[in-house]
GUTITI-208746 format. One record per residue (C-alpha): y, z, x; residue number from 1. Coordinates in steps of 0.5 Angstrom, whole numbers, plus 500, padded with zeros to 3 digits. Layout:
# GUTITI-208746
<node py="Y" pz="Z" px="X" k="NUM"/>
...
# end
This chain:
# GUTITI-208746
<node py="867" pz="235" px="849" k="1"/>
<node py="862" pz="239" px="853" k="2"/>
<node py="857" pz="235" px="856" k="3"/>
<node py="850" pz="237" px="856" k="4"/>
<node py="845" pz="235" px="862" k="5"/>
<node py="839" pz="232" px="861" k="6"/>
<node py="834" pz="238" px="863" k="7"/>
<node py="838" pz="242" px="859" k="8"/>
<node py="838" pz="238" px="853" k="9"/>
<node py="830" pz="237" px="854" k="10"/>
<node py="829" pz="245" px="855" k="11"/>
<node py="832" pz="246" px="848" k="12"/>
<node py="828" pz="240" px="845" k="13"/>
<node py="822" pz="243" px="847" k="14"/>
<node py="820" pz="246" px="840" k="15"/>
<node py="821" pz="240" px="836" k="16"/>
<node py="817" pz="236" px="842" k="17"/>
<node py="811" pz="241" px="840" k="18"/>
<node py="811" pz="240" px="834" k="19"/>
<node py="811" pz="232" px="834" k="20"/>
<node py="805" pz="233" px="839" k="21"/>
<node py="802" pz="237" px="833" k="22"/>
<node py="803" pz="232" px="828" k="23"/>
<node py="801" pz="227" px="833" k="24"/>
<node py="795" pz="230" px="835" k="25"/>
<node py="793" pz="231" px="827" k="26"/>
<node py="794" pz="223" px="825" k="27"/>
<node py="789" pz="222" px="831" k="28"/>
<node py="784" pz="226" px="829" k="29"/>
<node py="785" pz="223" px="821" k="30"/>
<node py="785" pz="216" px="824" k="31"/>
<node py="779" pz="217" px="829" k="32"/>
<node py="775" pz="221" px="823" k="33"/>
<node py="777" pz="215" px="818" k="34"/>
<node py="774" pz="209" px="823" k="35"/>
<node py="768" pz="213" px="825" k="36"/>
<node py="764" pz="210" px="819" k="37"/>
<node py="767" pz="203" px="820" k="38"/>
<node py="764" pz="205" px="828" k="39"/>
<node py="758" pz="206" px="825" k="40"/>
<node py="757" pz="200" px="821" k="41"/>
<node py="759" pz="196" px="827" k="42"/>
<node py="755" pz="198" px="832" k="43"/>
<node py="749" pz="198" px="827" k="44"/>
<node py="750" pz="191" px="826" k="45"/>
<node py="751" pz="189" px="833" k="46"/>
<node py="744" pz="193" px="835" k="47"/>
<node py="740" pz="190" px="830" k="48"/>
<node py="743" pz="183" px="832" k="49"/>
<node py="740" pz="185" px="839" k="50"/>
<node py="734" pz="187" px="836" k="51"/>
<node py="734" pz="180" px="832" k="52"/>
<node py="735" pz="177" px="839" k="53"/>
<node py="729" pz="181" px="841" k="54"/>
<node py="724" pz="178" px="835" k="55"/>
<node py="727" pz="171" px="837" k="56"/>
<node py="724" pz="172" px="844" k="57"/>
<node py="717" pz="174" px="842" k="58"/>
<node py="717" pz="169" px="837" k="59"/>
<node py="719" pz="163" px="842" k="60"/>
<node py="714" pz="166" px="847" k="61"/>
<node py="708" pz="166" px="841" k="62"/>
<node py="710" pz="159" px="839" k="63"/>
<node py="710" pz="156" px="846" k="64"/>
<node py="703" pz="159" px="848" k="65"/>
<node py="700" pz="157" px="842" k="66"/>
<node py="703" pz="150" px="844" k="67"/>
<node py="700" pz="150" px="850" k="68"/>
<node py="693" pz="151" px="847" k="69"/>
<node py="694" pz="146" px="843" k="70"/>
<node py="697" pz="141" px="849" k="71"/>
<node py="690" pz="144" px="853" k="72"/>
<node py="686" pz="142" px="847" k="73"/>
<node py="689" pz="135" px="846" k="74"/>
<node py="687" pz="134" px="854" k="75"/>
<node py="680" pz="136" px="853" k="76"/>
<node py="679" pz="131" px="847" k="77"/>
<node py="682" pz="126" px="852" k="78"/>
<node py="677" pz="128" px="857" k="79"/>
<node py="671" pz="128" px="852" k="80"/>
<node py="673" pz="121" px="849" k="81"/>
<node py="673" pz="118" px="856" k="82"/>
<node py="666" pz="121" px="858" k="83"/>
<node py="663" pz="118" px="852" k="84"/>
<node py="664" pz="123" px="846" k="85"/>
<node py="658" pz="126" px="843" k="86"/>
<node py="653" pz="122" px="847" k="87"/>
<node py="655" pz="126" px="853" k="88"/>
<node py="649" pz="129" px="857" k="89"/>
<node py="652" pz="135" px="860" k="90"/>
<node py="658" pz="136" px="855" k="91"/>
<node py="658" pz="143" px="858" k="92"/>
<node py="661" pz="141" px="865" k="93"/>
<node py="667" pz="138" px="861" k="94"/>
<node py="669" pz="145" px="859" k="95"/>
<node py="668" pz="148" px="865" k="96"/>
<node py="676" pz="147" px="867" k="97"/>
<node py="677" pz="150" px="861" k="98"/>
<node py="673" pz="156" px="861" k="99"/>
<node py="678" pz="160" px="864" k="100"/>
<node py="682" pz="160" px="857" k="101"/>
<node py="676" pz="164" px="854" k="102"/>
<node py="678" pz="170" px="859" k="103"/>
<node py="685" pz="170" px="856" k="104"/>
<node py="687" pz="169" px="849" k="105"/>
<node py="681" pz="164" px="847" k="106"/>
<node py="674" pz="167" px="845" k="107"/>
<node py="671" pz="161" px="844" k="108"/>
<node py="671" pz="153" px="845" k="109"/>
<node py="667" pz="149" px="841" k="110"/>
<node py="664" pz="142" px="840" k="111"/>
<node py="662" pz="140" px="833" k="112"/>
<node py="658" pz="133" px="831" k="113"/>
<node py="660" pz="130" px="826" k="114"/>
<node py="656" pz="134" px="820" k="115"/>
<node py="660" pz="140" px="823" k="116"/>
<node py="654" pz="142" px="828" k="117"/>
<node py="656" pz="145" px="835" k="118"/>
<node py="654" pz="141" px="841" k="119"/>
<node py="656" pz="145" px="846" k="120"/>
<node py="660" pz="152" px="847" k="121"/>
<node py="664" pz="157" px="851" k="122"/>
<node py="664" pz="163" px="849" k="123"/>
<node py="667" pz="171" px="851" k="124"/>
<node py="660" pz="174" px="852" k="125"/>
<node py="663" pz="180" px="848" k="126"/>
<node py="664" pz="176" px="841" k="127"/>
<node py="658" pz="172" px="839" k="128"/>
<node py="658" pz="171" px="831" k="129"/>
<node py="653" pz="168" px="828" k="130"/>
<node py="657" pz="163" px="824" k="131"/>
<node py="665" pz="161" px="825" k="132"/>
<node py="667" pz="158" px="818" k="133"/>
<node py="671" pz="151" px="820" k="134"/>
<node py="672" pz="145" px="816" k="135"/>
<node py="668" pz="139" px="817" k="136"/>
<node py="670" pz="134" px="823" k="137"/>
<node py="670" pz="129" px="817" k="138"/>
<node py="676" pz="132" px="814" k="139"/>
<node py="681" pz="132" px="820" k="140"/>
<node py="681" pz="125" px="820" k="141"/>
<node py="689" pz="125" px="819" k="142"/>
<node py="689" pz="129" px="826" k="143"/>
<node py="686" pz="123" px="830" k="144"/>
<node py="691" pz="120" px="835" k="145"/>
<node py="696" pz="116" px="832" k="146"/>
<node py="702" pz="112" px="835" k="147"/>
<node py="707" pz="113" px="829" k="148"/>
<node py="705" pz="121" px="828" k="149"/>
<node py="703" pz="122" px="835" k="150"/>
<node py="697" pz="128" px="837" k="151"/>
<node py="696" pz="133" px="832" k="152"/>
<node py="692" pz="139" px="832" k="153"/>
<node py="690" pz="142" px="826" k="154"/>
<node py="692" pz="150" px="825" k="155"/>
<node py="688" pz="154" px="821" k="156"/>
<node py="689" pz="161" px="817" k="157"/>
<node py="688" pz="168" px="821" k="158"/>
<node py="682" pz="171" px="818" k="159"/>
<node py="677" pz="177" px="821" k="160"/>
<node py="671" pz="176" px="824" k="161"/>
<node py="666" pz="180" px="828" k="162"/>
<node py="671" pz="185" px="830" k="163"/>
<node py="676" pz="180" px="831" k="164"/>
<node py="682" pz="177" px="828" k="165"/>
<node py="682" pz="169" px="830" k="166"/>
<node py="686" pz="163" px="829" k="167"/>
<node py="682" pz="156" px="830" k="168"/>
<node py="685" pz="150" px="833" k="169"/>
<node py="681" pz="144" px="832" k="170"/>
<node py="682" pz="136" px="833" k="171"/>
<node py="677" pz="130" px="831" k="172"/>
<node py="674" pz="126" px="837" k="173"/>
<node py="672" pz="118" px="837" k="174"/>
<node py="665" pz="116" px="839" k="175"/>
<node py="666" pz="111" px="845" k="176"/>
<node py="660" pz="107" px="843" k="177"/>
<node py="662" pz="107" px="836" k="178"/>
<node py="667" pz="104" px="831" k="179"/>
<node py="674" pz="105" px="834" k="180"/>
<node py="676" pz="109" px="827" k="181"/>
<node py="670" pz="113" px="827" k="182"/>
<node py="670" pz="121" px="828" k="183"/>
<node py="665" pz="123" px="832" k="184"/>
<node py="666" pz="131" px="832" k="185"/>
<node py="671" pz="136" px="833" k="186"/>
<node py="674" pz="140" px="838" k="187"/>
<node py="675" pz="147" px="837" k="188"/>
<node py="679" pz="153" px="840" k="189"/>
<node py="678" pz="160" px="837" k="190"/>
<node py="685" pz="163" px="839" k="191"/>
<node py="684" pz="171" px="839" k="192"/>
<node py="691" pz="173" px="835" k="193"/>
<node py="691" pz="180" px="836" k="194"/>
<node py="691" pz="179" px="844" k="195"/>
<node py="696" pz="173" px="843" k="196"/>
<node py="700" pz="177" px="839" k="197"/>
<node py="700" pz="184" px="844" k="198"/>
<node py="701" pz="180" px="850" k="199"/>
<node py="708" pz="177" px="847" k="200"/>
<node py="711" pz="184" px="845" k="201"/>
<node py="708" pz="188" px="851" k="202"/>
<node py="713" pz="192" px="854" k="203"/>
<node py="719" pz="190" px="849" k="204"/>
<node py="723" pz="197" px="847" k="205"/>
<node py="729" pz="197" px="843" k="206"/>
<node py="734" pz="202" px="845" k="207"/>
<node py="730" pz="208" px="847" k="208"/>
<node py="724" pz="208" px="843" k="209"/>
<node py="724" pz="202" px="838" k="210"/>
<node py="718" pz="198" px="838" k="211"/>
<node py="716" pz="191" px="835" k="212"/>
<node py="710" pz="189" px="830" k="213"/>
<node py="707" pz="183" px="828" k="214"/>
<node py="704" pz="181" px="821" k="215"/>
<node py="700" pz="174" px="819" k="216"/>
<node py="702" pz="170" px="813" k="217"/>
<node py="697" pz="175" px="809" k="218"/>
<node py="701" pz="182" px="812" k="219"/>
<node py="696" pz="184" px="816" k="220"/>
<node py="697" pz="187" px="823" k="221"/>
<node py="696" pz="183" px="829" k="222"/>
<node py="700" pz="189" px="833" k="223"/>
<node py="704" pz="195" px="832" k="224"/>
<node py="705" pz="201" px="836" k="225"/>
<node py="700" pz="205" px="833" k="226"/>
<node py="693" pz="202" px="834" k="227"/>
<node py="690" pz="204" px="828" k="228"/>
<node py="695" pz="199" px="824" k="229"/>
<node py="691" pz="193" px="827" k="230"/>
<node py="688" pz="189" px="823" k="231"/>
<node py="690" pz="193" px="817" k="232"/>
<node py="694" pz="191" px="811" k="233"/>
<node py="701" pz="193" px="812" k="234"/>
<node py="702" pz="195" px="804" k="235"/>
<node py="696" pz="200" px="805" k="236"/>
<node py="697" pz="203" px="812" k="237"/>
<node py="703" pz="206" px="811" k="238"/>
<node py="701" pz="210" px="805" k="239"/>
<node py="695" pz="212" px="809" k="240"/>
<node py="699" pz="215" px="815" k="241"/>
<node py="704" pz="219" px="811" k="242"/>
<node py="703" pz="219" px="803" k="243"/>
<node py="709" pz="223" px="802" k="244"/>
<node py="715" pz="218" px="801" k="245"/>
<node py="716" pz="211" px="798" k="246"/>
<node py="715" pz="205" px="802" k="247"/>
<node py="718" pz="201" px="796" k="248"/>
<node py="724" pz="198" px="800" k="249"/>
<node py="720" pz="196" px="806" k="250"/>
<node py="714" pz="193" px="802" k="251"/>
<node py="720" pz="189" px="798" k="252"/>
<node py="723" pz="187" px="804" k="253"/>
<node py="716" pz="185" px="807" k="254"/>
<node py="714" pz="181" px="800" k="255"/>
<node py="721" pz="178" px="800" k="256"/>
<node py="723" pz="176" px="806" k="257"/>
<node py="717" pz="177" px="811" k="258"/>
<node py="712" pz="173" px="808" k="259"/>
<node py="716" pz="168" px="806" k="260"/>
<node py="718" pz="165" px="813" k="261"/>
<node py="726" pz="168" px="812" k="262"/>
<node py="730" pz="171" px="818" k="263"/>
<node py="734" pz="177" px="817" k="264"/>
<node py="736" pz="185" px="819" k="265"/>
<node py="736" pz="191" px="815" k="266"/>
<node py="735" pz="198" px="814" k="267"/>
<node py="729" pz="202" px="811" k="268"/>
<node py="725" pz="209" px="810" k="269"/>
<node py="719" pz="210" px="813" k="270"/>
<node py="714" pz="217" px="814" k="271"/>
<node py="714" pz="217" px="821" k="272"/>
<node py="717" pz="214" px="828" k="273"/>
<node py="712" pz="213" px="834" k="274"/>
<node py="708" pz="221" px="834" k="275"/>
<node py="713" pz="224" px="830" k="276"/>
<node py="711" pz="225" px="822" k="277"/>
<node py="717" pz="225" px="818" k="278"/>
<node py="722" pz="222" px="814" k="279"/>
<node py="725" pz="216" px="818" k="280"/>
<node py="731" pz="211" px="817" k="281"/>
<node py="730" pz="205" px="820" k="282"/>
<node py="733" pz="199" px="823" k="283"/>
<node py="729" pz="193" px="822" k="284"/>
<node py="731" pz="186" px="825" k="285"/>
<node py="725" pz="180" px="823" k="286"/>
<node py="723" pz="172" px="824" k="287"/>
<node py="718" pz="168" px="823" k="288"/>
<node py="713" pz="166" px="827" k="289"/>
<node py="712" pz="159" px="825" k="290"/>
<node py="706" pz="154" px="827" k="291"/>
<node py="707" pz="147" px="828" k="292"/>
<node py="702" pz="141" px="828" k="293"/>
<node py="705" pz="137" px="833" k="294"/>
<node py="705" pz="142" px="841" k="295"/>
<node py="711" pz="137" px="843" k="296"/>
<node py="716" pz="140" px="837" k="297"/>
<node py="721" pz="141" px="841" k="298"/>
<node py="722" pz="134" px="843" k="299"/>
<node py="722" pz="132" px="835" k="300"/>
<node py="727" pz="132" px="830" k="301"/>
<node py="722" pz="134" px="825" k="302"/>
<node py="716" pz="138" px="828" k="303"/>
<node py="710" pz="137" px="823" k="304"/>
<node py="709" pz="144" px="821" k="305"/>
<node py="702" pz="148" px="819" k="306"/>
<node py="701" pz="152" px="813" k="307"/>
<node py="699" pz="159" px="818" k="308"/>
<node py="705" pz="163" px="820" k="309"/>
<node py="706" pz="170" px="823" k="310"/>
<node py="712" pz="174" px="822" k="311"/>
<node py="715" pz="179" px="828" k="312"/>
<node py="720" pz="185" px="827" k="313"/>
<node py="723" pz="190" px="831" k="314"/>
<node py="725" pz="197" px="829" k="315"/>
<node py="729" pz="203" px="831" k="316"/>
<node py="731" pz="209" px="829" k="317"/>
<node py="738" pz="209" px="825" k="318"/>
<node py="739" pz="216" px="829" k="319"/>
<node py="740" pz="212" px="835" k="320"/>
<node py="746" pz="209" px="833" k="321"/>
<node py="748" pz="214" px="829" k="322"/>
<node py="747" pz="220" px="835" k="323"/>
<node py="751" pz="214" px="840" k="324"/>
<node py="757" pz="215" px="834" k="325"/>
<node py="756" pz="223" px="834" k="326"/>
<node py="757" pz="223" px="841" k="327"/>
<node py="763" pz="218" px="840" k="328"/>
<node py="766" pz="223" px="836" k="329"/>
<node py="764" pz="229" px="840" k="330"/>
<node py="768" pz="226" px="846" k="331"/>
<node py="774" pz="223" px="842" k="332"/>
<node py="775" pz="231" px="840" k="333"/>
<node py="775" pz="233" px="847" k="334"/>
<node py="779" pz="228" px="849" k="335"/>
<node py="784" pz="230" px="843" k="336"/>
<node py="783" pz="237" px="846" k="337"/>
<node py="785" pz="235" px="853" k="338"/>
<node py="791" pz="230" px="849" k="339"/>
<node py="794" pz="237" px="846" k="340"/>
<node py="794" pz="240" px="853" k="341"/>
<node py="796" pz="235" px="856" k="342"/>
<node py="802" pz="234" px="851" k="343"/>
<node py="804" pz="242" px="853" k="344"/>
<node py="803" pz="242" px="860" k="345"/>
<node py="806" pz="235" px="862" k="346"/>
<node py="813" pz="237" px="857" k="347"/>
<node py="814" pz="243" px="862" k="348"/>
<node py="812" pz="239" px="868" k="349"/>
<node py="817" pz="234" px="866" k="350"/>
<node py="822" pz="239" px="865" k="351"/>
<node py="820" pz="241" px="872" k="352"/>
<node py="821" pz="234" px="875" k="353"/>
<node py="827" pz="232" px="872" k="354"/>
<node py="831" pz="234" px="877" k="355"/>
<node py="828" pz="231" px="882" k="356"/>
<node py="827" pz="225" px="878" k="357"/>
<node py="835" pz="225" px="878" k="358"/>
<node py="836" pz="226" px="885" k="359"/>
<node py="830" pz="220" px="886" k="360"/>
<node py="834" pz="215" px="881" k="361"/>
<node py="841" pz="217" px="885" k="362"/>
<node py="837" pz="215" px="892" k="363"/>
<node py="833" pz="208" px="889" k="364"/>
<node py="840" pz="206" px="886" k="365"/>
<node py="843" pz="206" px="893" k="366"/>
<node py="837" pz="203" px="895" k="367"/>
<node py="838" pz="198" px="891" k="368"/>
<node py="846" pz="197" px="892" k="369"/>
<node py="844" pz="196" px="900" k="370"/>
<node py="839" pz="191" px="898" k="371"/>
<node py="844" pz="187" px="893" k="372"/>
<node py="849" pz="188" px="899" k="373"/>
<node py="844" pz="185" px="904" k="374"/>
<node py="843" pz="179" px="899" k="375"/>
<node py="850" pz="177" px="898" k="376"/>
<node py="851" pz="177" px="905" k="377"/>
<node py="845" pz="173" px="906" k="378"/>
<node py="848" pz="168" px="900" k="379"/>
<node py="855" pz="168" px="904" k="380"/>
<node py="851" pz="166" px="910" k="381"/>
<node py="848" pz="160" px="907" k="382"/>
<node py="854" pz="158" px="904" k="383"/>
<node py="857" pz="158" px="910" k="384"/>
<node py="851" pz="154" px="914" k="385"/>
<node py="852" pz="149" px="908" k="386"/>
<node py="860" pz="148" px="910" k="387"/>
<node py="858" pz="148" px="917" k="388"/>
<node py="852" pz="143" px="916" k="389"/>
<node py="857" pz="138" px="913" k="390"/>
<node py="863" pz="139" px="917" k="391"/>
<node py="858" pz="138" px="922" k="392"/>
<node py="855" pz="132" px="920" k="393"/>
<node py="863" pz="130" px="918" k="394"/>
<node py="865" pz="131" px="926" k="395"/>
<node py="859" pz="128" px="928" k="396"/>
<node py="860" pz="121" px="924" k="397"/>
<node py="867" pz="121" px="926" k="398"/>
<node py="866" pz="122" px="933" k="399"/>
<node py="860" pz="118" px="934" k="400"/>
<node py="864" pz="110" px="934" k="401"/>
<node py="869" pz="113" px="939" k="402"/>
<node py="863" pz="116" px="944" k="403"/>
<node py="860" pz="109" px="944" k="404"/>
<node py="866" pz="105" px="945" k="405"/>
<node py="868" pz="110" px="951" k="406"/>
<node py="860" pz="109" px="954" k="407"/>
<node py="861" pz="102" px="953" k="408"/>
<node py="868" pz="101" px="957" k="409"/>
<node py="865" pz="106" px="962" k="410"/>
<node py="859" pz="101" px="963" k="411"/>
<node py="863" pz="095" px="964" k="412"/>
<node py="868" pz="098" px="969" k="413"/>
<node py="862" pz="100" px="973" k="414"/>
<node py="860" pz="093" px="974" k="415"/>
<node py="868" pz="091" px="976" k="416"/>
<node py="867" pz="089" px="984" k="417"/>
<node py="874" pz="092" px="985" k="418"/>
<node py="872" pz="100" px="984" k="419"/>
<node py="870" pz="104" px="990" k="420"/>
<node py="865" pz="109" px="991" k="421"/>
<node py="870" pz="115" px="989" k="422"/>
<node py="872" pz="111" px="982" k="423"/>
<node py="864" pz="109" px="980" k="424"/>
<node py="862" pz="116" px="981" k="425"/>
<node py="867" pz="118" px="976" k="426"/>
<node py="865" pz="113" px="971" k="427"/>
<node py="857" pz="116" px="972" k="428"/>
<node py="860" pz="123" px="971" k="429"/>
<node py="863" pz="119" px="964" k="430"/>
<node py="857" pz="116" px="962" k="431"/>
<node py="853" pz="122" px="964" k="432"/>
<node py="857" pz="126" px="959" k="433"/>
<node py="858" pz="121" px="953" k="434"/>
<node py="850" pz="121" px="953" k="435"/>
<node py="849" pz="129" px="953" k="436"/>
<node py="854" pz="129" px="947" k="437"/>
<node py="851" pz="123" px="943" k="438"/>
<node py="844" pz="128" px="944" k="439"/>
<node py="848" pz="133" px="941" k="440"/>
<node py="850" pz="129" px="935" k="441"/>
<node py="843" pz="127" px="935" k="442"/>
<node py="841" pz="134" px="934" k="443"/>
<node py="847" pz="136" px="929" k="444"/>
<node py="845" pz="129" px="925" k="445"/>
<node py="837" pz="132" px="925" k="446"/>
<node py="840" pz="139" px="923" k="447"/>
<node py="844" pz="137" px="917" k="448"/>
<node py="840" pz="131" px="914" k="449"/>
<node py="836" pz="133" px="909" k="450"/>
<node py="829" pz="131" px="911" k="451"/>
<node py="823" pz="132" px="906" k="452"/>
<node py="815" pz="133" px="910" k="453"/>
<node py="811" pz="127" px="909" k="454"/>
<node py="805" pz="131" px="909" k="455"/>
<node py="797" pz="129" px="910" k="456"/>
<node py="791" pz="133" px="910" k="457"/>
<node py="789" pz="133" px="918" k="458"/>
<node py="787" pz="137" px="923" k="459"/>
<node py="792" pz="141" px="928" k="460"/>
<node py="788" pz="142" px="934" k="461"/>
<node py="790" pz="134" px="936" k="462"/>
<node py="797" pz="136" px="936" k="463"/>
<node py="797" pz="141" px="941" k="464"/>
<node py="792" pz="138" px="945" k="465"/>
<node py="798" pz="132" px="946" k="466"/>
<node py="802" pz="138" px="947" k="467"/>
<node py="798" pz="140" px="953" k="468"/>
<node py="798" pz="134" px="956" k="469"/>
<node py="804" pz="133" px="955" k="470"/>
<node py="807" pz="139" px="959" k="471"/>
<node py="802" pz="139" px="964" k="472"/>
<node py="806" pz="135" px="970" k="473"/>
<node py="812" pz="140" px="968" k="474"/>
<node py="808" pz="146" px="968" k="475"/>
<node py="804" pz="144" px="974" k="476"/>
<node py="811" pz="143" px="978" k="477"/>
<node py="814" pz="150" px="975" k="478"/>
<node py="807" pz="153" px="977" k="479"/>
<node py="806" pz="155" px="970" k="480"/>
<node py="799" pz="157" px="968" k="481"/>
<node py="797" pz="155" px="961" k="482"/>
<node py="792" pz="160" px="956" k="483"/>
<node py="789" pz="156" px="950" k="484"/>
<node py="785" pz="159" px="946" k="485"/>
<node py="784" pz="154" px="939" k="486"/>
<node py="780" pz="157" px="933" k="487"/>
<node py="773" pz="154" px="931" k="488"/>
<node py="772" pz="149" px="925" k="489"/>
<node py="780" pz="151" px="923" k="490"/>
<node py="780" pz="146" px="917" k="491"/>
<node py="784" pz="140" px="914" k="492"/>
<node py="790" pz="142" px="911" k="493"/>
<node py="797" pz="138" px="908" k="494"/>
<node py="802" pz="138" px="914" k="495"/>
<node py="808" pz="133" px="916" k="496"/>
<node py="804" pz="131" px="923" k="497"/>
<node py="811" pz="129" px="927" k="498"/>
<node py="815" pz="135" px="924" k="499"/>
<node py="810" pz="140" px="926" k="500"/>
<node py="809" pz="136" px="933" k="501"/>
<node py="817" pz="137" px="934" k="502"/>
<node py="817" pz="145" px="932" k="503"/>
<node py="811" pz="146" px="937" k="504"/>
<node py="815" pz="142" px="942" k="505"/>
<node py="821" pz="146" px="941" k="506"/>
<node py="817" pz="152" px="941" k="507"/>
<node py="814" pz="151" px="948" k="508"/>
<node py="820" pz="148" px="951" k="509"/>
<node py="823" pz="154" px="950" k="510"/>
<node py="817" pz="158" px="953" k="511"/>
<node py="818" pz="154" px="959" k="512"/>
<node py="824" pz="155" px="960" k="513"/>
<node py="824" pz="162" px="959" k="514"/>
<node py="820" pz="162" px="966" k="515"/>
<node py="824" pz="158" px="971" k="516"/>
<node py="819" pz="163" px="976" k="517"/>
<node py="812" pz="161" px="974" k="518"/>
<node py="808" pz="165" px="969" k="519"/>
<node py="803" pz="164" px="963" k="520"/>
<node py="804" pz="160" px="957" k="521"/>
<node py="799" pz="161" px="952" k="522"/>
<node py="798" pz="157" px="946" k="523"/>
<node py="793" pz="160" px="940" k="524"/>
<node py="791" pz="158" px="934" k="525"/>
<node py="787" pz="163" px="928" k="526"/>
<node py="785" pz="163" px="921" k="527"/>
<node py="789" pz="169" px="917" k="528"/>
<node py="787" pz="169" px="909" k="529"/>
<node py="790" pz="163" px="906" k="530"/>
<node py="794" pz="161" px="912" k="531"/>
<node py="794" pz="158" px="919" k="532"/>
<node py="797" pz="161" px="925" k="533"/>
<node py="800" pz="158" px="932" k="534"/>
<node py="802" pz="163" px="937" k="535"/>
<node py="807" pz="160" px="943" k="536"/>
<node py="807" pz="166" px="948" k="537"/>
<node py="810" pz="166" px="954" k="538"/>
<node py="811" pz="172" px="960" k="539"/>
<node py="819" pz="171" px="961" k="540"/>
<node py="824" pz="177" px="961" k="541"/>
<node py="824" pz="176" px="953" k="542"/>
<node py="830" pz="176" px="948" k="543"/>
<node py="836" pz="180" px="948" k="544"/>
<node py="836" pz="184" px="943" k="545"/>
<node py="843" pz="183" px="941" k="546"/>
<node py="842" pz="175" px="939" k="547"/>
<node py="834" pz="176" px="937" k="548"/>
<node py="837" pz="178" px="929" k="549"/>
<node py="841" pz="171" px="930" k="550"/>
<node py="836" pz="167" px="933" k="551"/>
<node py="835" pz="162" px="928" k="552"/>
<node py="842" pz="161" px="926" k="553"/>
<node py="845" pz="154" px="928" k="554"/>
<node py="849" pz="154" px="935" k="555"/>
<node py="847" pz="160" px="937" k="556"/>
<node py="844" pz="160" px="944" k="557"/>
<node py="844" pz="163" px="951" k="558"/>
<node py="843" pz="156" px="955" k="559"/>
<node py="848" pz="153" px="959" k="560"/>
<node py="848" pz="146" px="956" k="561"/>
<node py="844" pz="148" px="949" k="562"/>
<node py="847" pz="146" px="943" k="563"/>
<node py="843" pz="152" px="940" k="564"/>
<node py="840" pz="148" px="934" k="565"/>
<node py="833" pz="147" px="936" k="566"/>
<node py="830" pz="153" px="933" k="567"/>
<node py="835" pz="153" px="927" k="568"/>
<node py="832" pz="145" px="926" k="569"/>
<node py="825" pz="148" px="927" k="570"/>
<node py="826" pz="154" px="922" k="571"/>
<node py="828" pz="150" px="917" k="572"/>
<node py="822" pz="145" px="918" k="573"/>
<node py="817" pz="151" px="918" k="574"/>
<node py="821" pz="153" px="911" k="575"/>
<node py="821" pz="146" px="908" k="576"/>
<node py="813" pz="147" px="909" k="577"/>
<node py="813" pz="154" px="905" k="578"/>
<node py="811" pz="157" px="912" k="579"/>
<node py="815" pz="162" px="917" k="580"/>
<node py="816" pz="163" px="924" k="581"/>
<node py="816" pz="171" px="926" k="582"/>
<node py="819" pz="173" px="933" k="583"/>
<node py="816" pz="179" px="937" k="584"/>
<node py="819" pz="180" px="944" k="585"/>
<node py="819" pz="185" px="950" k="586"/>
<node py="821" pz="185" px="957" k="587"/>
<node py="814" pz="182" px="958" k="588"/>
<node py="815" pz="176" px="955" k="589"/>
<node py="816" pz="173" px="948" k="590"/>
<node py="811" pz="171" px="942" k="591"/>
<node py="813" pz="166" px="937" k="592"/>
<node py="808" pz="165" px="931" k="593"/>
<node py="809" pz="160" px="926" k="594"/>
<node py="805" pz="161" px="920" k="595"/>
<node py="803" pz="155" px="915" k="596"/>
<node py="800" pz="155" px="909" k="597"/>
<node py="793" pz="152" px="908" k="598"/>
<node py="794" pz="150" px="901" k="599"/>
<node py="800" pz="147" px="898" k="600"/>
<node py="804" pz="152" px="893" k="601"/>
# end
């Protein structure tokens, strides 16, 4: 059987690859265009949902503004009744704090007596009707202040008067000197309905060209993009602008939804959009603007609704969504073309790089093999260390008791009166060496004994300052200068203070021993991301490169009387803290960097 290389096989398969690419492209085209209608429907629904959110915000703003005016009216009543009701000698002065409202949403503030005659008033000077049709104050009996029902405000119907569309608000007031329940008159706010509506939807745009409009409960436009629509009947004015099409759907929608205080989304056909006179499909979202007799409606479980309401609709051309989907289809076609080119070009390119890829795989395999080899060596070394630790633990246990016995006997012999100075000197040497051996046994025990750090959340600086104080006499004796740079505001973090102190003690002791003729010892701390770094530097001769790689292995030392366990124990402690010790060394000195994580994990 003849073996065919992968690149050769790929070149022979190119026609099949191109055929599959063409079929895949056709499948993508079919799926893309078959889902375009679904995308159009989803995008339309989402667009209308956003329009509905805009409509709700306009509704909330108008409700809040009317509630504010109702609250102001109730405040006026409280002041009026405190001043004496209809017996006030200068009633116009009570209106002064409220007069500024007539420069905004109010056309007039009125005070009536019990027969409905005007006691005093403040009006917009540009609006001066001869008479305002209002209910008699006596008919407002149920709008008196009540401990059960609270404060209520009468809300009238929106109607036209002297070129304005007004919404009257009224509350009765009692005579301070008369019977308690007697209605002495009424206070009235005449609200400029068109002003309130236009302020609520000012600057609102849906999409790029959509806009809101507002109607009252009788279908009269209170606000519209076209100012000629304002104050006109919704069922009449549309046909006047473009009588060439039927408005049946939007008329039915208005009657069955908007004028029945319903909320929803839909589409309809109209004869224009903004300045363009043409048949236009539009998206519409609508919601009611209910009015309440209780301005504190948000604090009531069942607020009392007034009979009057408005409705707001936000509309935009369907073309804004359709155009978006068309652009999406266009981009999709471009992407399909790019995809086809990529398939054709990449196939040829893949043939070209296949040989390089094979060579790269070979290099990576060799690299991974080398890494596995090193990992295996590391594992073997770990097993050796474990065996050495176990053996060292056993040996130290076996020789500890004999050493103690020998040391004790030597001490007893030293106290014998018959010994000469030469024999006592030999016994001193024995006890000294036994002490050194016991110290070695302690270090071996510490290395082999499994220890778990007892971590507490504390600061590092006190440990380093204690260390400096401990070594100060020795540093002065060996003429070693100390350079300390502790980072300010290091955070408290969890570590075992005793173990970390032991590590820093070992590293500092090694640094001092590396400078027998004096030098500079540097202790530095700093924050590095999620870690704290502790650097211990000396200006000694540096570490022999031959032993640098095995520096943290047990029993590796360059000292005449060292055990080779100090750095091994220190490294093990830092590993138990999920940290690391890094070594940099040159002829100018050595730096040991301890890395401790700030957070556990």
